[in-house]
Short mmCIF file of the C-alpha atoms (twelve columns), coordinates in Angstrom:
data_MODEL
# 
_entry.id   MODEL 
# 
loop_
_atom_site.group_PDB 
_atom_site.id 
_atom_site.type_symbol 
_atom_site.label_atom_id 
_atom_site.label_alt_id 
_atom_site.label_comp_id 
_atom_site.label_asym_id 
_atom_site.label_seq_id 
_atom_site.Cartn_x 
_atom_site.Cartn_y 
_atom_site.Cartn_z 
_atom_site.pdbx_PDB_model_num 
ATOM 1   C CA . UNK A 1   0.547   -2.521  -22.189 1 
ATOM 2   C CA . UNK A 2   2.786   -3.313  -19.251 1 
ATOM 3   C CA . UNK A 3   3.201   -0.484  -16.752 1 
ATOM 4   C CA . UNK A 4   6.504   1.338   -16.828 1 
ATOM 5   C CA . UNK A 5   7.408   3.597   -13.964 1 
ATOM 6   C CA . UNK A 6   8.606   7.116   -14.544 1 
ATOM 7   C CA . UNK A 7   9.569   9.913   -12.141 1 
ATOM 8   C CA . UNK A 8   6.751   12.426  -12.187 1 
ATOM 9   C CA . UNK A 9   9.094   15.395  -12.420 1 
ATOM 10  C CA . UNK A 10  10.544  14.020  -15.672 1 
ATOM 11  C CA . UNK A 11  7.150   13.210  -17.141 1 
ATOM 12  C CA . UNK A 12  5.158   15.298  -19.556 1 
ATOM 13  C CA . UNK A 13  1.977   16.326  -17.781 1 
ATOM 14  C CA . UNK A 14  0.210   16.251  -21.124 1 
ATOM 15  C CA . UNK A 15  0.805   12.481  -21.169 1 
ATOM 16  C CA . UNK A 16  -1.398  11.768  -18.195 1 
ATOM 17  C CA . UNK A 17  -3.817  9.216   -19.675 1 
ATOM 18  C CA . UNK A 18  -2.018  1.646   -10.887 1 
ATOM 19  C CA . UNK A 19  4.292   -8.996  4.261   1 
ATOM 20  C CA . UNK A 20  2.768   -10.683 5.530   1 
ATOM 21  C CA . UNK A 21  4.619   -9.838  8.541   1 
ATOM 22  C CA . UNK A 22  7.151   -12.567 9.178   1 
ATOM 23  C CA . UNK A 23  6.471   -13.573 12.747  1 
ATOM 24  C CA . UNK A 24  5.890   -10.018 13.929  1 
ATOM 25  C CA . UNK A 25  3.996   -11.331 16.890  1 
ATOM 26  C CA . UNK A 26  5.750   -13.883 19.013  1 
ATOM 27  C CA . UNK A 27  4.502   -17.351 18.280  1 
ATOM 28  C CA . UNK A 28  4.167   -17.096 14.507  1 
ATOM 29  C CA . UNK A 29  6.084   -19.986 12.959  1 
ATOM 30  C CA . UNK A 30  8.070   -19.505 9.757   1 
ATOM 31  C CA . UNK A 31  9.114   -22.418 7.561   1 
ATOM 32  C CA . UNK A 32  10.974  -22.570 4.263   1 
ATOM 33  C CA . UNK A 33  10.293  -25.549 2.035   1 
ATOM 34  C CA . UNK A 34  11.696  -25.816 -1.503  1 
ATOM 35  C CA . UNK A 35  12.182  -22.055 -1.625  1 
ATOM 36  C CA . UNK A 36  8.637   -21.356 -0.477  1 
ATOM 37  C CA . UNK A 37  8.289   -19.115 2.567   1 
ATOM 38  C CA . UNK A 38  5.462   -20.461 4.719   1 
ATOM 39  C CA . UNK A 39  4.130   -18.887 7.909   1 
ATOM 40  C CA . UNK A 40  1.729   -20.361 10.414  1 
ATOM 41  C CA . UNK A 41  -0.039  -17.438 12.100  1 
ATOM 42  C CA . UNK A 42  -0.418  -18.554 15.688  1 
ATOM 43  C CA . UNK A 43  -0.269  -15.100 17.291  1 
ATOM 44  C CA . UNK A 44  -1.282  -12.677 14.535  1 
ATOM 45  C CA . UNK A 45  -5.076  -12.682 14.323  1 
ATOM 46  C CA . UNK A 46  -6.436  -14.448 11.235  1 
ATOM 47  C CA . UNK A 47  -9.759  -12.939 10.117  1 
ATOM 48  C CA . UNK A 48  -12.015 -15.492 8.468   1 
ATOM 49  C CA . UNK A 49  -13.914 -14.402 5.367   1 
ATOM 50  C CA . UNK A 50  -11.705 -11.435 4.479   1 
ATOM 51  C CA . UNK A 51  -10.146 -13.130 1.457   1 
ATOM 52  C CA . UNK A 52  -13.551 -14.106 0.086   1 
ATOM 53  C CA . UNK A 53  -14.768 -10.547 0.619   1 
ATOM 54  C CA . UNK A 54  -11.782 -9.152  -1.268  1 
ATOM 55  C CA . UNK A 55  -12.233 -11.530 -4.172  1 
ATOM 56  C CA . UNK A 56  -15.814 -10.295 -4.583  1 
ATOM 57  C CA . UNK A 57  -14.676 -6.666  -4.688  1 
ATOM 58  C CA . UNK A 58  -14.461 -5.184  -8.212  1 
ATOM 59  C CA . UNK A 59  -10.925 -4.156  -9.116  1 
ATOM 60  C CA . UNK A 60  -9.135  -6.430  -6.624  1 
ATOM 61  C CA . UNK A 61  -6.697  -8.875  -8.232  1 
ATOM 62  C CA . UNK A 62  -7.377  -12.578 -7.958  1 
ATOM 63  C CA . UNK A 63  -4.869  -15.438 -8.031  1 
ATOM 64  C CA . UNK A 64  -5.354  -16.045 -11.750 1 
ATOM 65  C CA . UNK A 65  -3.873  -15.019 -15.086 1 
ATOM 66  C CA . UNK A 66  -6.349  -12.267 -15.878 1 
ATOM 67  C CA . UNK A 67  -5.175  -9.071  -17.539 1 
ATOM 68  C CA . UNK A 68  -5.513  -7.227  -14.229 1 
ATOM 69  C CA . UNK A 69  -3.491  -9.799  -12.287 1 
ATOM 70  C CA . UNK A 70  -0.735  -9.981  -14.911 1 
ATOM 71  C CA . UNK A 71  -0.514  -6.180  -15.061 1 
ATOM 72  C CA . UNK A 72  0.039   -5.957  -11.319 1 
ATOM 73  C CA . UNK A 73  2.593   -8.745  -11.451 1 
ATOM 74  C CA . UNK A 74  4.572   -6.695  -13.972 1 
ATOM 75  C CA . UNK A 75  4.232   -3.573  -11.846 1 
ATOM 76  C CA . UNK A 76  5.317   -5.608  -8.794  1 
ATOM 77  C CA . UNK A 77  8.410   -6.833  -10.605 1 
ATOM 78  C CA . UNK A 78  9.388   -3.321  -11.667 1 
ATOM 79  C CA . UNK A 79  8.910   -1.937  -8.175  1 
ATOM 80  C CA . UNK A 80  10.746  -4.768  -6.421  1 
ATOM 81  C CA . UNK A 81  13.688  -4.393  -8.776  1 
ATOM 82  C CA . UNK A 82  13.830  -0.668  -8.052  1 
ATOM 83  C CA . UNK A 83  13.500  -1.154  -4.308  1 
ATOM 84  C CA . UNK A 84  16.194  -3.809  -4.217  1 
ATOM 85  C CA . UNK A 85  18.587  -1.781  -6.370  1 
ATOM 86  C CA . UNK A 86  18.190  1.227   -4.065  1 
ATOM 87  C CA . UNK A 87  18.254  -0.765  -0.814  1 
ATOM 88  C CA . UNK A 88  14.674  0.245   -0.022  1 
ATOM 89  C CA . UNK A 89  11.832  -1.699  1.559   1 
ATOM 90  C CA . UNK A 90  9.124   0.817   2.537   1 
ATOM 91  C CA . UNK A 91  6.909   2.114   -0.268  1 
ATOM 92  C CA . UNK A 92  4.268   4.803   0.268   1 
ATOM 93  C CA . UNK A 93  1.283   5.031   -2.094  1 
ATOM 94  C CA . UNK A 94  -0.613  8.303   -2.410  1 
ATOM 95  C CA . UNK A 95  -2.604  10.413  -4.858  1 
ATOM 96  C CA . UNK A 96  -3.227  14.134  -5.351  1 
ATOM 97  C CA . UNK A 97  -6.901  13.919  -4.298  1 
ATOM 98  C CA . UNK A 98  -9.170  11.152  -3.059  1 
ATOM 99  C CA . UNK A 99  -9.645  8.536   -5.799  1 
ATOM 100 C CA . UNK A 100 -10.679 4.906   -5.473  1 
ATOM 101 C CA . UNK A 101 -7.610  3.827   -7.420  1 
ATOM 102 C CA . UNK A 102 -5.131  4.791   -4.710  1 
ATOM 103 C CA . UNK A 103 -6.097  2.263   -2.054  1 
ATOM 104 C CA . UNK A 104 -6.831  -0.406  -4.657  1 
ATOM 105 C CA . UNK A 105 -3.324  0.117   -6.024  1 
ATOM 106 C CA . UNK A 106 -1.792  -0.345  -2.577  1 
ATOM 107 C CA . UNK A 107 -3.915  -3.431  -1.912  1 
ATOM 108 C CA . UNK A 108 -3.285  -5.024  -5.307  1 
ATOM 109 C CA . UNK A 109 0.448   -4.432  -5.055  1 
ATOM 110 C CA . UNK A 110 0.451   -6.043  -1.619  1 
ATOM 111 C CA . UNK A 111 -1.444  -9.061  -2.935  1 
ATOM 112 C CA . UNK A 112 0.973   -9.328  -5.862  1 
ATOM 113 C CA . UNK A 113 4.013   -9.197  -3.553  1 
ATOM 114 C CA . UNK A 114 2.471   -11.807 -1.245  1 
ATOM 115 C CA . UNK A 115 2.064   -14.107 -4.245  1 
ATOM 116 C CA . UNK A 116 5.858   -14.319 -4.512  1 
ATOM 117 C CA . UNK A 117 7.026   -17.465 -2.756  1 
ATOM 118 C CA . UNK A 118 10.036  -15.986 -0.955  1 
ATOM 119 C CA . UNK A 119 8.741   -12.557 0.119   1 
ATOM 120 C CA . UNK A 120 6.298   -11.265 2.686   1 
ATOM 121 C CA . UNK A 121 4.361   -8.020  2.734   1 
ATOM 122 C CA . UNK A 122 3.019   -5.773  5.457   1 
ATOM 123 C CA . UNK A 123 0.257   -3.439  4.254   1 
ATOM 124 C CA . UNK A 124 -0.307  -0.415  6.500   1 
ATOM 125 C CA . UNK A 125 -3.454  1.700   6.361   1 
ATOM 126 C CA . UNK A 126 -2.401  5.251   7.310   1 
ATOM 127 C CA . UNK A 127 -5.924  6.683   7.146   1 
ATOM 128 C CA . UNK A 128 -6.596  7.192   10.845  1 
ATOM 129 C CA . UNK A 129 -10.274 7.981   10.248  1 
ATOM 130 C CA . UNK A 130 -11.064 4.286   9.852   1 
ATOM 131 C CA . UNK A 131 -12.552 4.897   6.391   1 
ATOM 132 C CA . UNK A 132 -9.637  3.657   4.311   1 
ATOM 133 C CA . UNK A 133 -8.397  0.186   3.500   1 
ATOM 134 C CA . UNK A 134 -9.719  -1.321  6.698   1 
ATOM 135 C CA . UNK A 135 -13.280 -0.544  5.626   1 
ATOM 136 C CA . UNK A 136 -12.584 -2.234  2.283   1 
ATOM 137 C CA . UNK A 137 -11.323 -5.312  4.146   1 
ATOM 138 C CA . UNK A 138 -14.421 -5.421  6.338   1 
ATOM 139 C CA . UNK A 139 -12.537 -4.309  9.463   1 
ATOM 140 C CA . UNK A 140 -14.449 -1.106  10.211  1 
ATOM 141 C CA . UNK A 141 -14.070 -0.190  13.865  1 
ATOM 142 C CA . UNK A 142 -10.943 -2.292  14.392  1 
ATOM 143 C CA . UNK A 143 -8.099  -0.617  16.322  1 
ATOM 144 C CA . UNK A 144 -4.895  -0.003  14.438  1 
ATOM 145 C CA . UNK A 145 -2.089  2.438   13.747  1 
ATOM 146 C CA . UNK A 146 -3.910  5.334   15.397  1 
ATOM 147 C CA . UNK A 147 -4.294  3.437   18.673  1 
ATOM 148 C CA . UNK A 148 -0.655  2.362   18.553  1 
ATOM 149 C CA . UNK A 149 0.512   5.971   18.190  1 
ATOM 150 C CA . UNK A 150 -1.959  7.603   20.571  1 
ATOM 151 C CA . UNK A 151 -2.386  4.953   23.254  1 
ATOM 152 C CA . UNK A 152 0.668   2.747   22.916  1 
ATOM 153 C CA . UNK A 153 -1.316  -0.358  21.978  1 
ATOM 154 C CA . UNK A 154 1.189   -3.082  21.038  1 
ATOM 155 C CA . UNK A 155 1.442   -3.995  17.367  1 
ATOM 156 C CA . UNK A 156 0.936   -7.687  18.065  1 
ATOM 157 C CA . UNK A 157 -2.586  -6.818  19.247  1 
ATOM 158 C CA . UNK A 158 -3.362  -4.933  16.056  1 
ATOM 159 C CA . UNK A 159 -1.922  -6.923  13.150  1 
ATOM 160 C CA . UNK A 160 -4.310  -9.016  11.069  1 
ATOM 161 C CA . UNK A 161 -3.796  -11.798 8.543   1 
ATOM 162 C CA . UNK A 162 -6.652  -11.632 5.994   1 
ATOM 163 C CA . UNK A 163 -6.322  -15.280 5.030   1 
ATOM 164 C CA . UNK A 164 -3.657  -14.608 2.383   1 
ATOM 165 C CA . UNK A 165 -0.312  -16.415 2.788   1 
ATOM 166 C CA . UNK A 166 2.669   -14.162 3.544   1 
ATOM 167 C CA . UNK A 167 0.413   -11.101 4.048   1 
ATOM 168 C CA . UNK A 168 -0.246  -9.077  7.194   1 
ATOM 169 C CA . UNK A 169 -2.364  -5.934  7.479   1 
ATOM 170 C CA . UNK A 170 -2.163  -3.086  10.002  1 
ATOM 171 C CA . UNK A 171 -5.512  -1.203  10.093  1 
ATOM 172 C CA . UNK A 172 -5.576  2.550   10.430  1 
ATOM 173 C CA . UNK A 173 -7.781  2.451   13.507  1 
ATOM 174 C CA . UNK A 174 -10.094 5.292   14.350  1 
ATOM 175 C CA . UNK A 175 -8.921  8.544   15.950  1 
ATOM 176 C CA . UNK A 176 -11.559 11.068  16.934  1 
ATOM 177 C CA . UNK A 177 -10.686 14.708  16.541  1 
ATOM 178 C CA . UNK A 178 -8.255  16.440  14.233  1 
ATOM 179 C CA . UNK A 179 -4.842  15.252  15.451  1 
ATOM 180 C CA . UNK A 180 -4.049  12.649  12.787  1 
ATOM 181 C CA . UNK A 181 -1.370  14.717  11.017  1 
ATOM 182 C CA . UNK A 182 0.324   15.418  14.334  1 
ATOM 183 C CA . UNK A 183 0.253   11.719  15.310  1 
ATOM 184 C CA . UNK A 184 1.801   10.706  11.995  1 
ATOM 185 C CA . UNK A 185 4.624   13.213  12.527  1 
ATOM 186 C CA . UNK A 186 5.595   11.943  15.994  1 
ATOM 187 C CA . UNK A 187 8.860   10.263  16.973  1 
ATOM 188 C CA . UNK A 188 6.795   7.161   17.682  1 
ATOM 189 C CA . UNK A 189 5.829   6.981   14.002  1 
ATOM 190 C CA . UNK A 190 9.410   7.572   12.928  1 
ATOM 191 C CA . UNK A 191 10.591  4.782   15.223  1 
ATOM 192 C CA . UNK A 192 7.865   2.465   13.954  1 
ATOM 193 C CA . UNK A 193 8.853   3.175   10.360  1 
ATOM 194 C CA . UNK A 194 12.476  2.284   11.067  1 
ATOM 195 C CA . UNK A 195 11.447  -0.896  12.872  1 
ATOM 196 C CA . UNK A 196 9.178   -1.994  10.031  1 
ATOM 197 C CA . UNK A 197 11.905  -1.389  7.462   1 
ATOM 198 C CA . UNK A 198 14.698  -3.143  9.304   1 
ATOM 199 C CA . UNK A 199 13.181  -6.139  11.068  1 
ATOM 200 C CA . UNK A 200 12.994  -8.625  8.162   1 
ATOM 201 C CA . UNK A 201 15.134  -8.738  5.039   1 
ATOM 202 C CA . UNK A 202 12.471  -10.458 2.923   1 
ATOM 203 C CA . UNK A 203 9.604   -8.124  3.828   1 
ATOM 204 C CA . UNK A 204 8.179   -5.281  1.766   1 
ATOM 205 C CA . UNK A 205 6.187   -2.630  3.622   1 
ATOM 206 C CA . UNK A 206 3.485   -0.750  1.686   1 
ATOM 207 C CA . UNK A 207 1.801   2.225   3.359   1 
ATOM 208 C CA . UNK A 208 -1.450  3.532   1.909   1 
ATOM 209 C CA . UNK A 209 -1.250  7.270   2.614   1 
ATOM 210 C CA . UNK A 210 -4.157  9.719   2.567   1 
ATOM 211 C CA . UNK A 211 -4.269  12.007  -0.505  1 
ATOM 212 C CA . UNK A 212 -1.611  14.712  -0.599  1 
ATOM 213 C CA . UNK A 213 -3.855  17.710  -1.229  1 
ATOM 214 C CA . UNK A 214 -6.891  16.887  0.923   1 
ATOM 215 C CA . UNK A 215 -5.205  16.844  4.347   1 
ATOM 216 C CA . UNK A 216 -1.754  17.348  5.866   1 
ATOM 217 C CA . UNK A 217 -1.551  13.682  6.915   1 
ATOM 218 C CA . UNK A 218 0.418   12.319  3.956   1 
ATOM 219 C CA . UNK A 219 3.024   15.076  4.145   1 
ATOM 220 C CA . UNK A 220 3.586   14.281  7.826   1 
ATOM 221 C CA . UNK A 221 4.351   10.646  7.007   1 
ATOM 222 C CA . UNK A 222 6.359   10.997  3.793   1 
ATOM 223 C CA . UNK A 223 9.732   11.349  5.595   1 
ATOM 224 C CA . UNK A 224 9.264   7.816   6.976   1 
ATOM 225 C CA . UNK A 225 8.955   6.248   3.516   1 
ATOM 226 C CA . UNK A 226 11.924  5.134   1.431   1 
ATOM 227 C CA . UNK A 227 10.114  6.069   -1.765  1 
ATOM 228 C CA . UNK A 228 6.650   6.996   -3.013  1 
ATOM 229 C CA . UNK A 229 4.332   5.895   -5.814  1 
ATOM 230 C CA . UNK A 230 1.819   8.493   -7.038  1 
ATOM 231 C CA . UNK A 231 -1.550  7.312   -8.383  1 
ATOM 232 C CA . UNK A 232 -3.567  9.506   -10.741 1 
ATOM 233 C CA . UNK A 233 -6.986  8.634   -12.138 1 
ATOM 234 C CA . UNK A 234 -8.048  9.191   -15.710 1 
ATOM 235 C CA . UNK A 235 -10.717 11.897  -16.112 1 
ATOM 236 C CA . UNK A 236 -10.655 12.590  -12.350 1 
ATOM 237 C CA . UNK A 237 -7.205  13.982  -11.541 1 
ATOM 238 C CA . UNK A 238 -6.607  17.464  -12.912 1 
ATOM 239 C CA . UNK A 239 -3.326  18.711  -14.326 1 
ATOM 240 C CA . UNK A 240 -3.325  21.434  -11.639 1 
ATOM 241 C CA . UNK A 241 -3.554  18.797  -8.895  1 
ATOM 242 C CA . UNK A 242 -0.751  16.739  -10.472 1 
ATOM 243 C CA . UNK A 243 1.442   19.843  -10.537 1 
ATOM 244 C CA . UNK A 244 0.601   20.684  -6.915  1 
ATOM 245 C CA . UNK A 245 1.333   17.105  -5.809  1 
ATOM 246 C CA . UNK A 246 4.596   17.153  -7.755  1 
ATOM 247 C CA . UNK A 247 5.638   20.283  -5.878  1 
ATOM 248 C CA . UNK A 248 4.928   18.676  -2.497  1 
ATOM 249 C CA . UNK A 249 6.802   15.511  -3.471  1 
ATOM 250 C CA . UNK A 250 9.861   17.404  -4.756  1 
ATOM 251 C CA . UNK A 251 11.925  16.976  -1.528  1 
ATOM 252 C CA . UNK A 252 11.227  13.223  -1.386  1 
ATOM 253 C CA . UNK A 253 12.192  10.154  -3.365  1 
ATOM 254 C CA . UNK A 254 9.572   9.329   -6.003  1 
ATOM 255 C CA . UNK A 255 9.805   5.898   -7.639  1 
ATOM 256 C CA . UNK A 256 7.198   6.732   -10.257 1 
ATOM 257 C CA . UNK A 257 3.530   7.188   -11.009 1 
ATOM 258 C CA . UNK A 258 0.717   5.114   -12.434 1 
ATOM 259 C CA . UNK A 259 -2.576  5.858   -14.098 1 
ATOM 260 C CA . UNK A 260 -5.808  4.273   -12.905 1 
ATOM 261 C CA . UNK A 261 -8.085  4.010   -15.900 1 
ATOM 262 C CA . UNK A 262 -11.703 3.648   -14.877 1 
ATOM 263 C CA . UNK A 263 -13.960 1.612   -17.137 1 
ATOM 264 C CA . UNK A 264 -17.774 1.198   -17.167 1 
ATOM 265 C CA . UNK A 265 -18.842 -1.389  -14.634 1 
ATOM 266 C CA . UNK A 266 -19.745 -4.124  -17.124 1 
ATOM 267 C CA . UNK A 267 -17.204 -6.747  -15.986 1 
ATOM 268 C CA . UNK A 268 -15.877 -8.157  -12.750 1 
ATOM 269 C CA . UNK A 269 -12.935 -5.783  -12.989 1 
ATOM 270 C CA . UNK A 270 -14.260 -2.334  -13.981 1 
ATOM 271 C CA . UNK A 271 -10.834 -0.805  -13.439 1 
ATOM 272 C CA . UNK A 272 -8.291  -1.016  -16.211 1 
ATOM 273 C CA . UNK A 273 -4.998  -0.287  -14.596 1 
ATOM 274 C CA . UNK A 274 -1.733  0.957   -15.288 1 
ATOM 275 C CA . UNK A 275 -0.488  2.647   -18.200 1 
ATOM 276 C CA . UNK A 276 2.472   4.445   -16.907 1 
ATOM 277 C CA . UNK A 277 4.974   7.102   -17.199 1 
ATOM 278 C CA . UNK A 278 8.352   5.394   -17.365 1 
ATOM 279 C CA . UNK A 279 11.791  6.548   -16.347 1 
ATOM 280 C CA . UNK A 280 13.128  8.865   -19.004 1 
# 
């Protein structure tokens, strides 16, 4: 079944069953041929082997016509239509508690957006512990958003192209101590959010937030996002946690929610994604 988005606050809880930066760094060359947006990354660092690593990771979409890939293409289309209709470009992805489906949702959506020929995507890892998406991409220890906010490291030194056309990734970096929520609430983060949203008309920005109920980090960053997608996981996310997350999200714009349905690991894609709650 194709995913259909639905605002969480209009959903029945009993129904709970998932840009490339266009020349962000000076020297990247952008070309348009026959409607296809093509970028030669001459300044943004291209990391060899990342794409192959991703394609070996269970649950990550591949450039094929598998059920998983087609499901995320449908979810991409729904989200892009909503974002365009509302004049939005920055989507935050979060979950009530830590579940594997949250970051995979953000990553798969980014890959699906990058597959469009006339759009780019920037995927931002907002887990400043270094244990989020950047670990999944094999970039453990790489500097990122945390170093930009705490030390003023320039973005063009931090952005990475993982070998996927029209796709750029900003790692979370690694911040020692307990100041991540405070860093994400700074004016520097607010300014960065505005810059990311406004610089390129054809770019979608997806931020993978930490879980809402485990730390204060996600709540610090939510005001920067245009809208938020909430991921819940079958048999893992409790109704109480969904209700608590719904309460925290009440002041913010929520585009919808998706269900990550975990399957036994007997195939290359043990995750069956995205039954949804649609708009009522």
